[in-house]
C-alpha positions in Angstrom: 27.6 136.9 -68.9 27.5 133.1 -69.1 23.8 133.2 -68.2 23.1 135.8 -70.9 24.9 133.7 -73.5 22.8 130.7 -72.5 19.7 132.8 -72.6 20.5 134.0 -76.2 21.2 130.4 -77.2 17.8 129.3 -75.9 16.1 132.1 -77.8 18.0 131.0 -81.0 17.0 127.4 -80.6 13.4 128.4 -79.9 13.3 130.6 -83.1 14.5 127.6 -85.1 12.0 125.3 -83.5 9.2 127.8 -84.2 10.2 128.1 -87.8 10.2 124.3 -88.2 6.8 124.0 -86.5 5.2 126.6 -88.7 5.8 124.4 -91.7 3.0 122.2 -93.2 2.8 118.6 -92.1 4.2 115.8 -94.2 4.4 112.0 -94.3 8.1 111.6 -93.6 8.3 109.4 -90.5 10.1 106.5 -89.0 13.6 107.6 -90.0 16.8 106.2 -88.5 18.1 107.5 -85.2 21.7 106.6 -86.2 24.0 109.6 -86.3 24.4 111.5 -89.6 28.2 111.9 -90.0 29.3 115.1 -91.7 32.7 115.4 -93.2 34.9 118.3 -91.9 37.7 119.6 -94.1 40.6 122.0 -93.4 39.3 125.4 -94.6 36.9 127.8 -93.0 33.9 128.1 -95.3 33.5 124.3 -95.4 33.8 124.0 -91.6 31.3 126.8 -90.9 28.7 125.5 -93.5 29.1 122.0 -92.1 28.2 123.2 -88.6 25.3 125.3 -90.0 24.0 122.2 -91.6 24.6 120.0 -88.6 23.0 122.6 -86.3 19.8 122.7 -88.4 19.6 119.0 -88.7 20.0 118.5 -85.0 17.3 121.1 -84.3 15.0 119.2 -86.5 15.7 116.1 -84.4 18.5 114.2 -86.1 21.6 113.0 -84.3 24.6 114.6 -85.9 28.4 114.0 -85.7 31.3 115.8 -87.3 34.3 113.9 -88.5 37.6 115.3 -89.9 38.3 114.0 -93.4 41.0 114.1 -96.0 40.1 116.1 -99.0 40.6 113.3 -101.5 40.1 110.0 -99.6 36.8 111.4 -98.0 34.9 110.4 -101.1 35.8 106.7 -100.8 34.9 106.9 -97.1 31.5 108.4 -98.0 31.0 105.9 -100.7 31.6 103.1 -98.1 28.9 104.7 -95.9 31.4 105.5 -93.1 30.7 109.2 -93.6 27.5 110.5 -95.0 27.6 114.2 -96.1 29.9 116.7 -97.8 28.5 120.2 -98.2 31.3 121.7 -100.3 32.7 119.8 -103.2 35.0 122.0 -105.3 35.4 121.3 -109.0 39.0 122.5 -109.2 40.4 120.1 -106.6 37.8 117.4 -106.0 36.0 116.6 -109.3 38.0 113.5 -110.2 37.7 111.7 -106.9 34.0 112.8 -106.5 33.0 111.7 -110.0 34.6 108.3 -109.5 32.2 107.6 -106.6 29.2 109.0 -108.6 30.0 106.7 -111.5 30.1 103.7 -109.2 26.7 104.8 -107.7 28.3 104.9 -104.2 27.5 108.7 -103.8 24.6 110.8 -104.8 24.6 114.5 -105.7 22.1 116.7 -103.8 22.5 119.9 -105.8 24.9 122.7 -106.7 25.4 126.0 -104.8 24.9 129.3 -106.7 28.5 130.2 -105.8 31.0 129.9 -108.6 34.5 128.7 -107.6 38.0 129.3 -108.7 41.2 127.8 -107.3 44.5 129.0 -108.8 47.7 130.9 -108.5 47.1 134.3 -106.9 49.1 137.4 -105.9 48.4 140.5 -103.7 47.8 143.8 -105.6 51.2 145.3 -104.8 52.9 142.5 -106.9 51.9 144.5 -110.0 54.8 146.9 -109.2 57.2 144.0 -108.8 56.0 142.0 -111.8 54.4 144.5 -114.2 53.2 142.0 -116.7 50.7 140.4 -114.4 48.0 138.9 -114.5 49.3 137.4 -117.7 51.1 134.1 -116.9 53.9 134.9 -119.4 55.2 137.6 -117.0 56.0 135.0 -114.3 59.4 134.0 -115.6 60.5 137.6 -115.8 60.0 138.0 -112.1 60.9 134.5 -110.9 64.2 135.8 -109.4 62.1 138.2 -107.2 60.1 135.3 -105.9 63.1 133.0 -105.3 63.8 131.9 -101.7 66.8 130.0 -100.3 64.9 126.7 -100.6 63.9 127.3 -104.3 66.6 129.6 -105.9 67.2 130.2 -108.7 63.6 129.3 -109.3 60.7 131.3 -107.9 58.6 129.9 -105.1 54.9 129.1 -105.5 53.2 128.4 -102.2 50.6 125.6 -102.8 48.0 124.2 -100.4 48.3 120.9 -98.5 49.2 117.8 -100.5 45.6 116.5 -100.2 44.4 119.6 -102.1 45.4 117.8 -105.2 46.2 120.1 -108.1 48.6 119.5 -111.0 50.8 122.5 -110.3 54.0 120.6 -111.0 52.7 119.4 -114.3 51.6 122.9 -115.3 55.1 124.3 -114.4 56.7 121.6 -116.7 54.2 122.1 -119.5 54.4 125.9 -119.6 58.2 125.9 -118.9 57.8 128.0 -115.8 60.9 128.7 -113.6 59.1 127.9 -110.4 59.2 125.3 -107.6 56.1 124.2 -105.8 56.3 124.4 -101.9 53.3 122.7 -100.2 52.1 124.0 -96.8 50.4 121.9 -94.2 47.2 123.9 -93.9 45.4 127.0 -95.0 46.4 128.8 -91.8 50.1 128.6 -93.0 49.1 130.2 -96.4 47.5 133.1 -94.6 50.4 133.5 -92.2 52.8 133.7 -95.1 50.5 136.2 -96.9 50.2 138.4 -93.8 54.0 138.4 -93.3 54.5 139.4 -97.0 51.7 142.0 -96.9 53.2 143.8 -93.9 56.6 144.2 -95.6 55.3 144.2 -99.2 57.6 141.4 -100.2 57.0 139.2 -103.3 54.7 136.3 -102.8 52.8 134.0 -105.2 50.4 131.5 -103.5 47.3 129.4 -104.0 44.0 131.1 -103.3 40.4 130.4 -104.0 37.0 132.0 -104.2 34.6 132.1 -102.4 36.9 133.1 -99.7 37.4 135.8 -97.1 40.9 136.8 -98.3 40.0 139.6 -100.7 38.2 141.5 -98.0 41.5 142.0 -96.2 44.1 141.5 -98.9 43.1 142.8 -102.4 44.7 140.8 -105.2 44.1 138.9 -108.4 44.5 135.4 -110.0 47.2 134.7 -112.5 45.5 134.3 -115.9 46.7 131.1 -117.6 45.5 129.7 -120.9 41.8 128.9 -120.5 40.9 125.5 -119.0 39.2 122.8 -121.0 38.8 119.1 -120.3 41.1 118.3 -123.1 43.9 120.2 -121.4 44.0 117.6 -118.7 43.9 114.4 -120.9 45.0 115.3 -124.4 48.6 116.3 -124.9 48.0 117.5 -128.4 45.7 120.2 -127.1 47.1 123.6 -126.1 50.5 125.3 -126.2 52.6 122.3 -125.5 51.9 119.5 -127.9 53.8 116.9 -125.8 52.4 117.5 -122.3 49.0 117.9 -120.6 48.0 120.6 -118.1 49.2 123.5 -120.1 46.3 125.6 -118.9 44.7 127.2 -115.8 42.0 125.8 -113.5 38.3 126.3 -114.2 37.4 130.0 -113.8 33.7 129.5 -112.9 33.8 126.0 -111.3 30.9 124.4 -109.6 30.4 123.8 -105.9 28.3 120.8 -105.1 26.8 118.9 -102.2 26.6 115.1 -102.0 25.7 112.2 -99.7 26.4 108.5 -99.4 24.1 106.6 -101.8 22.0 105.1 -99.0 21.4 108.4 -97.3 18.0 109.3 -98.8 16.5 105.9 -97.8 17.8 106.2 -94.3 17.2 109.9 -93.6 14.7 111.1 -96.2 13.8 114.4 -94.6 17.5 115.3 -94.0 18.1 114.6 -97.7 15.3 117.1 -98.6 16.9 119.7 -96.3 20.4 119.2 -97.9 18.9 119.5 -101.4 17.6 123.0 -100.5 20.9 124.3 -99.0 22.2 126.8 -101.5 24.6 129.7 -101.0 26.1 132.4 -103.3 29.7 133.5 -103.5 29.4 136.5 -101.1 27.4 134.5 -98.6 30.0 131.8 -98.4 32.8 134.4 -98.1 30.9 136.1 -95.3 30.5 132.9 -93.4 34.2 132.2 -93.8 35.1 135.7 -92.6 33.4 135.0 -89.3 36.0 132.3 -88.6 39.0 133.9 -90.1 38.6 137.7 -89.5 36.4 137.6 -86.4 38.3 134.6 -85.1 35.3 132.6 -84.1 35.3 128.8 -83.8 33.4 127.0 -86.6 30.6 126.3 -84.1 30.4 129.9 -82.9 30.5 131.2 -86.5 27.7 128.8 -87.5 25.5 130.0 -84.6 26.2 133.7 -85.5 25.4 132.9 -89.2 22.1 131.2 -88.2 21.1 134.1 -85.9 21.7 136.7 -88.6 20.3 134.8 -91.7 17.0 133.3 -90.7 15.5 134.6 -94.0 17.9 132.2 -95.8 17.8 129.0 -93.8 14.1 129.0 -93.2 13.7 128.4 -96.9 15.8 125.3 -96.6 13.3 123.6 -94.2 10.8 121.5 -96.1 7.4 120.5 -94.8 8.7 117.1 -93.6 10.5 118.7 -90.7 7.3 119.0 -88.8 6.3 115.3 -88.8 9.8 113.8 -88.5 9.9 110.8 -86.2 13.1 108.8 -85.6 13.0 105.1 -85.0 14.1 105.1 -81.4 12.3 105.3 -78.0 10.1 108.2 -79.3 8.6 106.0 -82.1 8.3 103.1 -79.7 6.3 105.2 -77.2 4.0 106.4 -80.0 3.4 102.9 -81.3 2.6 101.6 -77.7 -0.1 104.3 -77.3 -2.4 104.2 -80.3 -5.2 106.7 -80.3 -3.2 109.1 -78.2 -1.4 112.2 -79.4 2.3 111.1 -79.5 4.6 112.5 -76.8 7.0 113.5 -79.6 4.3 115.6 -81.2 3.4 117.2 -77.9 7.1 118.0 -77.3 7.5 119.6 -80.7 4.3 121.5 -80.7 5.1 123.1 -77.3 8.8 123.9 -78.2 10.2 121.5 -75.6 12.8 120.5 -78.2 14.1 124.0 -78.4 15.9 123.4 -75.0 15.9 119.6 -74.6 16.8 116.6 -76.7 16.6 112.9 -75.9 20.3 112.2 -75.4 22.2 115.5 -75.4 22.2 118.5 -73.0 21.1 121.7 -74.8 19.9 124.6 -72.7 18.2 122.2 -70.3 19.1 118.6 -69.4 18.5 115.7 -71.8 15.4 113.6 -71.4 17.8 110.7 -70.6 19.3 112.6 -67.8 15.9 113.6 -66.4 14.8 110.0 -66.5 18.0 108.9 -64.7 17.6 111.5 -62.0 14.0 110.5 -61.2 14.6 106.8 -61.5 12.8 105.0 -58.6 11.5 108.4 -57.3 8.0 107.9 -55.8 5.2 109.6 -57.8 7.8 110.8 -60.4 5.1 111.0 -63.1 3.0 113.4 -61.1 6.1 115.4 -60.1 7.3 115.8 -63.6 3.8 116.6 -64.9 3.5 119.5 -62.5 7.0 120.8 -63.5 6.2 120.6 -67.2 3.1 122.8 -66.7 4.4 125.2 -64.0 8.1 125.4 -64.9 10.7 126.0 -62.3 14.4 126.6 -61.5 17.2 125.5 -59.3 17.2 121.7 -59.9 19.3 121.8 -63.1 21.1 125.1 -62.7 20.3 128.8 -62.9 18.5 128.8 -66.2 14.7 128.8 -65.5 12.4 126.4 -67.2 9.4 128.5 -68.5 5.8 127.5 -67.7 3.8 125.8 -70.3 0.2 126.8 -69.8 -0.8 125.4 -73.2 0.0 121.9 -72.1 -3.0 120.3 -70.4 -2.8 117.7 -67.6 -3.2 114.7 -69.9 -0.5 115.9 -72.3 1.9 116.6 -69.4 1.3 113.2 -67.9 1.9 111.6 -71.3 5.2 113.6 -71.7 6.3 112.6 -68.2 5.5 109.0 -68.8 7.5 108.9 -72.0 10.5 110.7 -70.4 10.6 108.3 -67.5 10.4 105.4 -69.9 13.9 106.4 -71.1 15.4 105.3 -67.7 18.7 103.3 -68.0 
């Protein structure tokens, strides 16, 4: 089984590599080999899409790292250049922090997803029988007693997300005179655990939800309809139902979902910037990606691999022509510069799909080039030995996965590849 999984993984990597190699050449070259650091938040669609993005960037040749990040403070961290990429920026909970960094020119937007977002109070469909006036917000006080718990009574309980999912729920409760108490949960998993428990027994529950999300596929329900959101609702007390307080409205109903990078990203990783600008998903596509993690119980990495294997018609359109000629400023570039007039080892490796199963510094299906160089360090006639293996293939030295033969590589190209790989010795 393990061998079969590795075999399928190799095929997936090869398909990605072939798609990249089919693209037209470009002039993007000499980019940084420093790792691109992608922010990871605490909900499933963002985690899966981040790993999809990182997977594709690493297949192109970039070094990628994933770093957990607080939903609000991440933007300052990206602005400082300590993180580099955020693939899901939600208008309802992140607009203010994000726009601050944009206005200071510390971050740069790289496009908006087709998906429309909404983040607000939500209830499962059976709540209509318990609170007949829903979805109108004015019905909430009439059924607050049914939603009361020992920690909130006599007020009803509203289950909100983690504190870093900053929303003015308490301000809204005060402005609209709602008889409710906000109870924050530590993570999204707690929200869904509480929803599952209530769903099984059909007990009253009112909680935060959002779209795109996987929840509606398992738990049909609706958002509470508050007074329509406008910017004035958040900063002009004279606007709206309560002339003395702000936030007497709901959240945006069709909010944007953006992507952004550190302001120095494009200069340092120009081709990766071009890829990020093309990534674009709709509401159903993001919900489907999230369901792989939540309903099918895959890890974000597993869900990303599944999504890539099933959606090549989508991600292939995200790969611009620069992905074929990408050269990072590391030992690959140094080797090419030291051998003018010769076809670069990096180009040979890409053209013959070597990078589908190998990378310079990370084990993929096969060993990293660094590991190969270390193994054959001080081995007599290592260049000739590796040249033969590159052309003929083989098995047994690095495990059970066979290395396929490469008859399209001639003797001179194989020797050039072998020389480069051995130059990576510690």
